[in-house]
Biopython code that builds the backbone (N, CA, C, O; Angstrom):
import numpy as np
from Bio.PDB.StructureBuilder import StructureBuilder

atoms = [
    (1, "MET", "N", (0.857, -1.185, -0.016)),
    (1, "MET", "CA", (-0.006, 0.004, -0.004)),
    (1, "MET", "C", (0.916, 1.224, -0.002)),
    (1, "MET", "O", (1.839, 1.314, 0.808)),
    (2, "LEU", "N", (0.656, 2.153, -0.912)),
    (2, "LEU", "CA", (1.544, 3.283, -1.123)),
    (2, "LEU", "C", (1.701, 4.178, 0.096)),
    (2, "LEU", "O", (2.824, 4.561, 0.422)),
    (3, "TYR", "N", (0.660, 4.513, 0.755)),
    (3, "TYR", "CA", (0.749, 5.473, 1.867)),
    (3, "TYR", "C", (0.693, 4.842, 3.234)),
    (3, "TYR", "O", (0.362, 5.519, 4.208)),
    (4, "GLU", "N", (1.009, 3.557, 3.340)),
    (4, "GLU", "CA", (0.891, 2.803, 4.587)),
    (4, "GLU", "C", (1.678, 3.455, 5.735)),
    (4, "GLU", "O", (1.124, 3.703, 6.806)),
    (5, "TYR", "N", (2.940, 3.723, 5.513)),
    (5, "TYR", "CA", (3.812, 4.343, 6.493)),
    (5, "TYR", "C", (3.263, 5.723, 6.928)),
    (5, "TYR", "O", (3.239, 6.052, 8.114)),
    (6, "LEU", "N", (2.831, 6.503, 5.945)),
    (6, "LEU", "CA", (2.280, 7.818, 6.239)),
    (6, "LEU", "C", (0.945, 7.738, 6.985)),
    (6, "LEU", "O", (0.667, 8.581, 7.838)),
    (7, "ILE", "N", (0.137, 6.758, 6.683)),
    (7, "ILE", "CA", (-1.139, 6.582, 7.384)),
    (7, "ILE", "C", (-0.898, 6.236, 8.860)),
    (7, "ILE", "O", (-1.555, 6.770, 9.754)),
    (8, "ILE", "N", (0.052, 5.336, 9.089)),
    (8, "ILE", "CA", (0.386, 4.973, 10.489)),
    (8, "ILE", "C", (0.878, 6.161, 11.247)),
    (8, "ILE", "O", (0.506, 6.364, 12.403)),
    (9, "GLU", "N", (1.737, 6.977, 10.598)),
    (9, "GLU", "CA", (2.244, 8.197, 11.269)),
    (9, "GLU", "C", (1.117, 9.182, 11.530)),
    (9, "GLU", "O", (1.102, 9.833, 12.575)),
    (10, "ALA", "N", (0.174, 9.307, 10.603)),
    (10, "ALA", "CA", (-0.961, 10.190, 10.790)),
    (10, "ALA", "C", (-1.838, 9.751, 11.953)),
    (10, "ALA", "O", (-2.346, 10.581, 12.708)),
    (11, "LEU", "N", (-2.016, 8.417, 12.094)),
    (11, "LEU", "CA", (-2.780, 7.876, 13.222)),
    (11, "LEU", "C", (-2.117, 8.180, 14.556)),
    (11, "LEU", "O", (-2.775, 8.575, 15.519)),
    (12, "VAL", "N", (-0.793, 7.988, 14.595)),
    (12, "VAL", "CA", (-0.043, 8.289, 15.821)),
    (12, "VAL", "C", (-0.164, 9.785, 16.181)),
    (12, "VAL", "O", (-0.350, 10.144, 17.344)),
    (13, "LEU", "N", (-0.054, 10.639, 15.159)),
    (13, "LEU", "CA", (-0.182, 12.070, 15.389)),
    (13, "LEU", "C", (-1.588, 12.454, 15.896)),
    (13, "LEU", "O", (-1.739, 13.274, 16.802)),
    (14, "ILE", "N", (-2.594, 11.839, 15.285)),
    (14, "ILE", "CA", (-3.965, 12.118, 15.709)),
    (14, "ILE", "C", (-4.195, 11.678, 17.136)),
    (14, "ILE", "O", (-4.816, 12.397, 17.919)),
    (15, "ILE", "N", (-3.689, 10.477, 17.487)),
    (15, "ILE", "CA", (-3.833, 9.984, 18.874)),
    (15, "ILE", "C", (-3.136, 10.930, 19.849)),
    (15, "ILE", "O", (-3.694, 11.268, 20.893)),
    (16, "CYS", "N", (-1.929, 11.356, 19.515)),
    (16, "CYS", "CA", (-1.201, 12.308, 20.380)),
    (16, "CYS", "C", (-2.001, 13.607, 20.552)),
    (16, "CYS", "O", (-2.110, 14.135, 21.659)),
    (17, "CYS", "N", (-2.564, 14.119, 19.435)),
    (17, "CYS", "CA", (-3.340, 15.362, 19.531)),
    (17, "CYS", "C", (-4.597, 15.150, 20.361)),
    (17, "CYS", "O", (-4.982, 16.036, 21.125)),
    (18, "LEU", "N", (-5.256, 13.979, 20.228)),
    (18, "LEU", "CA", (-6.441, 13.697, 21.028)),
    (18, "LEU", "C", (-6.090, 13.598, 22.526)),
    (18, "LEU", "O", (-6.825, 14.110, 23.370)),
    (19, "ILE", "N", (-4.996, 12.957, 22.841)),
    (19, "ILE", "CA", (-4.550, 12.854, 24.237)),
    (19, "ILE", "C", (-4.263, 14.227, 24.778)),
    (19, "ILE", "O", (-4.651, 14.557, 25.899)),
    (20, "ASN", "N", (-3.579, 15.038, 23.982)),
    (20, "ASN", "CA", (-3.272, 16.417, 24.370)),
    (20, "ASN", "C", (-4.535, 17.205, 24.623)),
    (20, "ASN", "O", (-4.622, 17.948, 25.601)),
    (21, "TYR", "N", (-5.510, 17.054, 23.757)),
    (21, "TYR", "CA", (-6.771, 17.836, 23.870)),
    (21, "TYR", "C", (-7.604, 17.301, 25.079)),
    (21, "TYR", "O", (-8.075, 18.090, 25.899)),
    (22, "TYR", "N", (-7.776, 15.982, 25.177)),
    (22, "TYR", "CA", (-8.604, 15.400, 26.216)),
    (22, "TYR", "C", (-8.075, 15.697, 27.618)),
    (22, "TYR", "O", (-8.844, 16.040, 28.516)),
    (23, "PHE", "N", (-6.782, 15.566, 27.801)),
    (23, "PHE", "CA", (-6.188, 15.782, 29.129)),
    (23, "PHE", "C", (-5.703, 17.228, 29.333)),
    (23, "PHE", "O", (-5.134, 17.557, 30.374)),
    (24, "LYS", "N", (-5.937, 18.080, 28.330)),
    (24, "LYS", "CA", (-5.564, 19.505, 28.446)),
    (24, "LYS", "C", (-4.078, 19.663, 28.829)),
    (24, "LYS", "O", (-3.733, 20.346, 29.794)),
    (25, "LEU", "N", (-3.207, 18.998, 28.027)),
    (25, "LEU", "CA", (-1.783, 18.977, 28.358)),
    (25, "LEU", "C", (-1.065, 20.239, 27.917)),
    (25, "LEU", "O", (-0.047, 20.606, 28.503)),
    (26, "GLY", "N", (-1.579, 20.910, 26.891)),
    (26, "GLY", "CA", (-0.949, 22.161, 26.426)),
    (26, "GLY", "C", (0.424, 21.928, 25.775)),
    (26, "GLY", "O", (1.322, 22.764, 25.878)),
    (27, "ILE", "N", (0.560, 20.811, 25.126)),
    (27, "ILE", "CA", (1.851, 20.431, 24.494)),
    (27, "ILE", "C", (2.301, 21.503, 23.486)),
    (27, "ILE", "O", (3.473, 21.878, 23.458)),
    (28, "PHE", "N", (1.392, 21.977, 22.684)),
    (28, "PHE", "CA", (1.732, 22.880, 21.615)),
    (28, "PHE", "C", (1.943, 24.318, 22.070)),
    (28, "PHE", "O", (2.309, 25.180, 21.272)),
    (29, "GLY", "N", (1.713, 24.572, 23.354)),
    (29, "GLY", "CA", (1.976, 25.888, 23.899)),
    (29, "GLY", "C", (3.450, 26.123, 24.120)),
    (29, "GLY", "O", (3.880, 27.268, 24.265)),
    (30, "SER", "N", (4.228, 25.067, 24.148)),
    (30, "SER", "CA", (5.672, 25.174, 24.374)),
    (30, "SER", "C", (6.399, 24.794, 23.121)),
    (30, "SER", "O", (7.024, 23.735, 23.064)),
    (31, "VAL", "N", (6.332, 25.643, 22.099)),
    (31, "VAL", "CA", (6.947, 25.373, 20.810)),
    (31, "VAL", "C", (8.487, 25.260, 20.968)),
    (31, "VAL", "O", (9.125, 24.433, 20.316)),
    (32, "LYS", "N", (9.053, 26.088, 21.828)),
    (32, "LYS", "CA", (10.508, 26.052, 22.051)),
    (32, "LYS", "C", (10.953, 24.649, 22.504)),
    (32, "LYS", "O", (11.951, 24.121, 22.014)),
    (33, "ARG", "N", (10.207, 24.059, 23.434)),
    (33, "ARG", "CA", (10.558, 22.712, 23.901)),
    (33, "ARG", "C", (10.422, 21.694, 22.784)),
    (33, "ARG", "O", (11.280, 20.823, 22.644)),
    (34, "LEU", "N", (9.364, 21.782, 21.982)),
    (34, "LEU", "CA", (9.186, 20.827, 20.888)),
    (34, "LEU", "C", (10.286, 20.951, 19.840)),
    (34, "LEU", "O", (10.754, 19.947, 19.303)),
    (35, "LEU", "N", (10.701, 22.196, 19.547)),
    (35, "LEU", "CA", (11.765, 22.402, 18.576)),
    (35, "LEU", "C", (13.102, 21.883, 19.156)),
    (35, "LEU", "O", (13.915, 21.325, 18.420)),
    (36, "PHE", "N", (13.320, 22.059, 20.427)),
    (36, "PHE", "CA", (14.532, 21.532, 21.053)),
    (36, "PHE", "C", (14.585, 20.005, 20.979)),
    (36, "PHE", "O", (15.622, 19.423, 20.664)),
    (37, "VAL", "N", (13.452, 19.372, 21.273)),
    (37, "VAL", "CA", (13.416, 17.917, 21.242)),
    (37, "VAL", "C", (13.550, 17.436, 19.801)),
    (37, "VAL", "O", (14.187, 16.411, 19.559)),
    (38, "ALA", "N", (12.966, 18.151, 18.840)),
    (38, "ALA", "CA", (13.108, 17.792, 17.416)),
    (38, "ALA", "C", (14.557, 17.924, 16.984)),
    (38, "ALA", "O", (15.040, 17.092, 16.216)),
    (39, "LEU", "N", (15.267, 18.946, 17.454)),
    (39, "LEU", "CA", (16.696, 19.095, 17.130)),
    (39, "LEU", "C", (17.510, 17.930, 17.678)),
    (39, "LEU", "O", (18.371, 17.385, 16.987)),
    (40, "ILE", "N", (17.238, 17.557, 18.906)),
    (40, "ILE", "CA", (17.947, 16.407, 19.512)),
    (40, "ILE", "C", (17.661, 15.144, 18.726)),
    (40, "ILE", "O", (18.566, 14.361, 18.439)),
    (41, "SER", "N", (16.397, 14.950, 18.380)),
    (41, "SER", "CA", (16.036, 13.775, 17.559)),
    (41, "SER", "C", (16.730, 13.769, 16.229)),
    (41, "SER", "O", (17.197, 12.721, 15.782)),
    (42, "PHE", "N", (16.814, 14.921, 15.576)),
    (42, "PHE", "CA", (17.508, 15.050, 14.290)),
    (42, "PHE", "C", (18.980, 14.721, 14.430)),
    (42, "PHE", "O", (19.538, 14.000, 13.602)),
    (43, "ILE", "N", (19.616, 15.243, 15.470)),
    (43, "ILE", "CA", (21.045, 15.041, 15.689)),
    (43, "ILE", "C", (21.369, 13.584, 15.986)),
    (43, "ILE", "O", (22.415, 13.088, 15.566)),
    (44, "VAL", "N", (20.494, 12.895, 16.699)),
    (44, "VAL", "CA", (20.743, 11.508, 17.085)),
    (44, "VAL", "C", (20.370, 10.539, 15.930)),
    (44, "VAL", "O", (21.171, 9.689, 15.543)),
    (45, "PHE", "N", (19.147, 10.687, 15.395)),
    (45, "PHE", "CA", (18.630, 9.682, 14.489)),
    (45, "PHE", "C", (19.040, 9.827, 13.026)),
    (45, "PHE", "O", (19.064, 8.831, 12.303)),
    (46, "THR", "N", (19.357, 11.015, 12.578)),
    (46, "THR", "CA", (19.759, 11.182, 11.183)),
    (46, "THR", "C", (21.074, 10.474, 10.896)),
    (46, "THR", "O", (21.147, 9.721, 9.925)),
    (47, "PRO", "N", (22.130, 10.681, 11.704)),
    (47, "PRO", "CA", (23.362, 9.921, 11.437)),
    (47, "PRO", "C", (23.144, 8.381, 11.603)),
    (47, "PRO", "O", (23.701, 7.585, 10.848)),
    (48, "TRP", "N", (22.356, 8.006, 12.567)),
    (48, "TRP", "CA", (22.085, 6.597, 12.798)),
    (48, "TRP", "C", (21.399, 5.993, 11.559)),
    (48, "TRP", "O", (21.831, 4.956, 11.055)),
    (49, "ASP", "N", (20.365, 6.625, 11.086)),
    (49, "ASP", "CA", (19.659, 6.140, 9.890)),
    (49, "ASP", "C", (20.577, 6.161, 8.671)),
    (49, "ASP", "O", (20.570, 5.224, 7.873)),
    (50, "THR", "N", (21.370, 7.234, 8.524)),
    (50, "THR", "CA", (22.291, 7.346, 7.395)),
    (50, "THR", "C", (23.257, 6.175, 7.397)),
    (50, "THR", "O", (23.434, 5.524, 6.367)),
    (51, "TYR", "N", (23.878, 5.896, 8.519)),
    (51, "TYR", "CA", (24.814, 4.791, 8.649)),
    (51, "TYR", "C", (24.112, 3.466, 8.281)),
    (51, "TYR", "O", (24.627, 2.674, 7.492)),
    (52, "ALA", "N", (22.950, 3.254, 8.863)),
    (52, "ALA", "CA", (22.242, 1.979, 8.659)),
    (52, "ALA", "C", (21.816, 1.826, 7.184)),
    (52, "ALA", "O", (21.937, 0.741, 6.614)),
    (53, "LEU", "N", (21.332, 2.881, 6.591)),
    (53, "LEU", "CA", (20.903, 2.816, 5.169)),
    (53, "LEU", "C", (22.083, 2.620, 4.242)),
    (53, "LEU", "O", (22.010, 1.790, 3.336)),
    (54, "LEU", "N", (23.159, 3.344, 4.433)),
    (54, "LEU", "CA", (24.327, 3.254, 3.563)),
    (54, "LEU", "C", (25.055, 1.926, 3.694)),
    (54, "LEU", "O", (25.723, 1.497, 2.753)),
    (55, "ASN", "N", (24.940, 1.270, 4.840)),
    (55, "ASN", "CA", (25.604, -0.005, 5.042)),
    (55, "ASN", "C", (24.658, -1.198, 4.888)),
    (55, "ASN", "O", (25.035, -2.331, 5.190)),
    (56, "GLY", "N", (23.459, -0.956, 4.432)),
    (56, "GLY", "CA", (22.532, -2.051, 4.136)),
    (56, "GLY", "C", (21.934, -2.728, 5.356)),
    (56, "GLY", "O", (21.424, -3.844, 5.252)),
    (57, "HIS", "N", (21.985, -2.080, 6.505)),
    (57, "HIS", "CA", (21.368, -2.709, 7.682)),
    (57, "HIS", "C", (19.843, -2.685, 7.596)),
    (57, "HIS", "O", (19.185, -3.585, 8.119)),
    (58, "TRP", "N", (19.289, -1.700, 6.963)),
    (58, "TRP", "CA", (17.876, -1.674, 6.650)),
    (58, "TRP", "C", (17.676, -0.754, 5.468)),
    (58, "TRP", "O", (18.587, -0.044, 5.043)),
    (59, "GLY", "N", (16.454, -0.782, 4.946)),
    (59, "GLY", "CA", (16.156, 0.023, 3.795)),
    (59, "GLY", "C", (14.660, 0.273, 3.691)),
    (59, "GLY", "O", (13.880, -0.112, 4.561)),
    (60, "PHE", "N", (14.284, 0.932, 2.596)),
    (60, "PHE", "CA", (12.881, 1.255, 2.412)),
    (60, "PHE", "C", (12.485, 0.791, 1.022)),
    (60, "PHE", "O", (13.267, 0.899, 0.077)),
    (61, "ASN", "N", (11.288, 0.281, 0.901)),
    (61, "ASN", "CA", (10.734, -0.123, -0.392)),
    (61, "ASN", "C", (10.305, 1.122, -1.108)),
    (61, "ASN", "O", (9.299, 1.733, -0.747)),
    (62, "ALA", "N", (11.053, 1.513, -2.125)),
    (62, "ALA", "CA", (10.810, 2.771, -2.840)),
    (62, "ALA", "C", (9.425, 2.820, -3.479)),
    (62, "ALA", "O", (8.868, 3.901, -3.677)),
    (63, "SER", "N", (8.874, 1.664, -3.799)),
    (63, "SER", "CA", (7.544, 1.658, -4.445)),
    (63, "SER", "C", (6.455, 2.004, -3.447)),
    (63, "SER", "O", (5.336, 2.318, -3.854)),
    (64, "LYS", "N", (6.744, 1.957, -2.152)),
    (64, "LYS", "CA", (5.743, 2.265, -1.128)),
    (64, "LYS", "C", (5.925, 3.645, -0.476)),
    (64, "LYS", "O", (5.142, 4.052, 0.382)),
    (65, "MET", "N", (6.979, 4.350, -0.906)),
    (65, "MET", "CA", (7.267, 5.656, -0.331)),
    (65, "MET", "C", (6.801, 6.753, -1.262)),
    (65, "MET", "O", (6.765, 6.563, -2.477)),
    (66, "ILE", "N", (6.448, 7.886, -0.714)),
    (66, "ILE", "CA", (5.983, 9.007, -1.546)),
    (66, "ILE", "C", (7.120, 9.622, -2.345)),
    (66, "ILE", "O", (7.042, 9.725, -3.570)),
    (67, "ALA", "N", (8.167, 10.028, -1.658)),
    (67, "ALA", "CA", (9.307, 10.653, -2.295)),
    (67, "ALA", "C", (10.529, 10.551, -1.371)),
    (67, "ALA", "O", (10.389, 10.277, -0.179)),
    (68, "PHE", "N", (11.671, 10.762, -1.903)),
    (68, "PHE", "CA", (12.933, 10.680, -1.169)),
    (68, "PHE", "C", (13.630, 12.012, -1.160)),
    (68, "PHE", "O", (13.593, 12.737, -2.154)),
    (69, "ILE", "N", (14.257, 12.348, -0.073)),
    (69, "ILE", "CA", (15.228, 13.424, 0.025)),
    (69, "ILE", "C", (16.544, 12.742, 0.334)),
    (69, "ILE", "O", (16.750, 12.230, 1.435)),
    (70, "TRP", "N", (17.413, 12.740, -0.627)),
    (70, "TRP", "CA", (18.663, 11.970, -0.585)),
    (70, "TRP", "C", (18.329, 10.526, -0.411)),
    (70, "TRP", "O", (17.737, 9.936, -1.315)),
    (71, "ILE", "N", (18.680, 9.899, 0.722)),
    (71, "ILE", "CA", (18.391, 8.513, 0.944)),
    (71, "ILE", "C", (17.188, 8.304, 1.875)),
    (71, "ILE", "O", (16.800, 7.170, 2.156)),
    (72, "PHE", "N", (16.602, 9.421, 2.351)),
    (72, "PHE", "CA", (15.502, 9.330, 3.315)),
    (72, "PHE", "C", (14.177, 9.520, 2.628)),
    (72, "PHE", "O", (14.000, 10.481, 1.880)),
    (73, "PRO", "N", (13.227, 8.610, 2.870)),
    (73, "PRO", "CA", (11.864, 8.847, 2.430)),
    (73, "PRO", "C", (11.240, 9.982, 3.277)),
    (73, "PRO", "O", (11.605, 10.175, 4.437)),
    (74, "ILE", "N", (10.345, 10.685, 2.704)),
    (74, "ILE", "CA", (9.653, 11.783, 3.402)),
    (74, "ILE", "C", (9.059, 11.248, 4.715)),
    (74, "ILE", "O", (9.102, 11.918, 5.747)),
    (75, "GLU", "N", (8.510, 10.041, 4.655)),
    (75, "GLU", "CA", (7.879, 9.460, 5.841)),
    (75, "GLU", "C", (8.886, 9.295, 6.983)),
    (75, "GLU", "O", (8.535, 9.491, 8.147)),
    (76, "GLU", "N", (10.121, 8.939, 6.663)),
    (76, "GLU", "CA", (11.107, 8.744, 7.704)),
    (76, "GLU", "C", (11.511, 10.097, 8.326)),
    (76, "GLU", "O", (11.750, 10.188, 9.530)),
    (77, "LEU", "N", (11.580, 11.120, 7.503)),
    (77, "LEU", "CA", (11.879, 12.443, 8.039)),
    (77, "LEU", "C", (10.733, 12.962, 8.953)),
    (77, "LEU", "O", (10.979, 13.631, 9.956)),
    (78, "ILE", "N", (9.500, 12.637, 8.579)),
    (78, "ILE", "CA", (8.370, 12.998, 9.455)),
    (78, "ILE", "C", (8.514, 12.270, 10.811)),
    (78, "ILE", "O", (8.288, 12.848, 11.874)),
    (79, "LEU", "N", (8.892, 11.001, 10.731)),
    (79, "LEU", "CA", (9.089, 10.250, 11.962)),
    (79, "LEU", "C", (10.162, 10.901, 12.824)),
    (79, "LEU", "O", (9.954, 11.103, 14.021)),
    (80, "ILE", "N", (11.312, 11.232, 12.231)),
    (80, "ILE", "CA", (12.426, 11.785, 13.000)),
    (80, "ILE", "C", (12.118, 13.175, 13.507)),
    (80, "ILE", "O", (12.443, 13.482, 14.653)),
    (81, "LEU", "N", (11.519, 14.012, 12.724)),
    (81, "LEU", "CA", (11.310, 15.404, 13.092)),
    (81, "LEU", "C", (9.998, 15.739, 13.814)),
    (81, "LEU", "O", (9.878, 16.771, 14.474)),
    (82, "VAL", "N", (9.020, 14.836, 13.670)),
    (82, "VAL", "CA", (7.708, 15.147, 14.303)),
    (82, "VAL", "C", (7.329, 14.077, 15.374)),
    (82, "VAL", "O", (7.087, 14.421, 16.531)),
    (83, "LEU", "N", (7.283, 12.832, 14.989)),
    (83, "LEU", "CA", (6.749, 11.834, 15.914)),
    (83, "LEU", "C", (7.729, 11.449, 17.024)),
    (83, "LEU", "O", (7.319, 11.331, 18.179)),
    (84, "ILE", "N", (8.979, 11.255, 16.715)),
    (84, "ILE", "CA", (9.936, 10.904, 17.792)),
    (84, "ILE", "C", (10.003, 12.004, 18.820)),
    (84, "ILE", "O", (10.075, 11.689, 20.008)),
    (85, "PRO", "N", (9.984, 13.277, 18.457)),
    (85, "PRO", "CA", (9.953, 14.320, 19.494)),
    (85, "PRO", "C", (8.603, 14.445, 20.204)),
    (85, "PRO", "O", (8.561, 14.636, 21.419)),
    (86, "LEU", "N", (7.502, 14.339, 19.458)),
    (86, "LEU", "CA", (6.206, 14.622, 20.031)),
    (86, "LEU", "C", (5.707, 13.522, 20.999)),
    (86, "LEU", "O", (5.214, 13.830, 22.084)),
    (87, "VAL", "N", (5.835, 12.263, 20.607)),
    (87, "VAL", "CA", (5.261, 11.198, 21.439)),
    (87, "VAL", "C", (5.814, 11.180, 22.876)),
    (87, "VAL", "O", (5.027, 11.090, 23.819)),
    (88, "PRO", "N", (7.144, 11.262, 23.075)),
    (88, "PRO", "CA", (7.634, 11.274, 24.445)),
    (88, "PRO", "C", (7.163, 12.492, 25.243)),
    (88, "PRO", "O", (6.872, 12.375, 26.433)),
    (89, "VAL", "N", (7.088, 13.644, 24.608)),
    (89, "VAL", "CA", (6.626, 14.846, 25.306)),
    (89, "VAL", "C", (5.147, 14.677, 25.727)),
    (89, "VAL", "O", (4.779, 15.046, 26.842)),
    (90, "VAL", "N", (4.317, 14.129, 24.851)),
    (90, "VAL", "CA", (2.929, 13.880, 25.200)),
    (90, "VAL", "C", (2.826, 12.970, 26.379)),
    (90, "VAL", "O", (2.103, 13.260, 27.333)),
    (91, "PHE", "N", (3.547, 11.855, 26.331)),
    (91, "PHE", "CA", (3.427, 10.872, 27.417)),
    (91, "PHE", "C", (4.101, 11.338, 28.706)),
    (91, "PHE", "O", (3.696, 10.946, 29.801)),
    (92, "TRP", "N", (5.132, 12.178, 28.572)),
    (92, "TRP", "CA", (5.764, 12.765, 29.759)),
    (92, "TRP", "C", (4.735, 13.679, 30.471)),
    (92, "TRP", "O", (4.528, 13.579, 31.680)),
    (93, "GLU", "N", (4.117, 14.548, 29.699)),
    (93, "GLU", "CA", (3.123, 15.453, 30.277)),
    (93, "GLU", "C", (1.900, 14.706, 30.788)),
    (93, "GLU", "O", (1.335, 15.084, 31.814)),
    (94, "LEU", "N", (1.481, 13.656, 30.094)),
    (94, "LEU", "CA", (0.367, 12.831, 30.566)),
    (94, "LEU", "C", (0.715, 12.161, 31.852)),
    (94, "LEU", "O", (-0.108, 12.117, 32.767)),
    (95, "GLY", "N", (1.939, 11.623, 31.959)),
    (95, "GLY", "CA", (2.366, 11.012, 33.225)),
    (95, "GLY", "C", (2.388, 11.978, 34.380)),
    (95, "GLY", "O", (1.977, 11.643, 35.491)),
    (96, "LYS", "N", (2.874, 13.196, 34.117)),
    (96, "LYS", "CA", (2.880, 14.236, 35.151)),
    (96, "LYS", "C", (1.468, 14.549, 35.603)),
    (96, "LYS", "O", (1.224, 14.730, 36.796)),
    (97, "LYS", "N", (0.522, 14.615, 34.651)),
    (97, "LYS", "CA", (-0.854, 14.960, 34.943)),
    (97, "LYS", "C", (-1.557, 13.830, 35.747)),
    (97, "LYS", "O", (-2.219, 14.079, 36.754)),
    (98, "VAL", "N", (-1.384, 12.600, 35.265)),
    (98, "VAL", "CA", (-2.087, 11.435, 35.838)),
    (98, "VAL", "C", (-1.519, 11.093, 37.211)),
    (98, "VAL", "O", (-2.272, 10.797, 38.139)),
    (99, "PHE", "N", (-0.173, 11.135, 37.347)),
    (99, "PHE", "CA", (0.466, 10.689, 38.573)),
    (99, "PHE", "C", (0.924, 11.862, 39.434)),
    (99, "PHE", "O", (1.864, 11.714, 40.215)),
    (100, "HIS", "N", (0.293, 13.005, 39.313)),
    (100, "HIS", "CA", (0.684, 14.203, 40.048)),
    (100, "HIS", "C", (0.600, 14.004, 41.546)),
    (100, "HIS", "O", (1.468, 14.503, 42.262)),
    (101, "ASP", "N", (-0.370, 13.322, 42.046)),
    (101, "ASP", "CA", (-0.582, 13.159, 43.478)),
    (101, "ASP", "C", (-0.032, 11.864, 44.013)),
    (101, "ASP", "O", (-0.228, 11.551, 45.188)),
    (102, "VAL", "N", (0.647, 11.105, 43.189)),
    (102, "VAL", "CA", (1.158, 9.794, 43.654)),
    (102, "VAL", "C", (2.478, 9.985, 44.411)),
    (102, "VAL", "O", (3.068, 9.012, 44.881)),
]
sb = StructureBuilder()
sb.init_structure("model")
sb.init_model(0)
sb.init_chain("A")
sb.init_seg("    ")
for serial, (resi, resn, name, xyz) in enumerate(atoms, 1):
    if name == "N":
        sb.init_residue(resn, " ", resi, " ")
    sb.init_atom(name, np.array(xyz, "f"), 0.0, 1.0, " ", f" {name:<3s}", serial, name[0])
structure = sb.get_structure()
């Protein structure tokens, strides 16, 4: 399926946004923090992915990806720059909210 990876990422993003909205976490109010976490994610995972892709440790089926920027499919860049930073922040804030009185 052509957009399978992108659909899964969209579902994860929607779930994170719903958790943020339902629990009133205010994740998107702190853009500076999200950008910082995205930068850390980019610094850590881009070289890791580059090494793994160039050495054949893993790869992507080009027929199932939308487009590539160098060796990275757009979907992988979305994962690195959006989902890897967002998901831990959402669950960190959710944990703080749920376990505040514990």
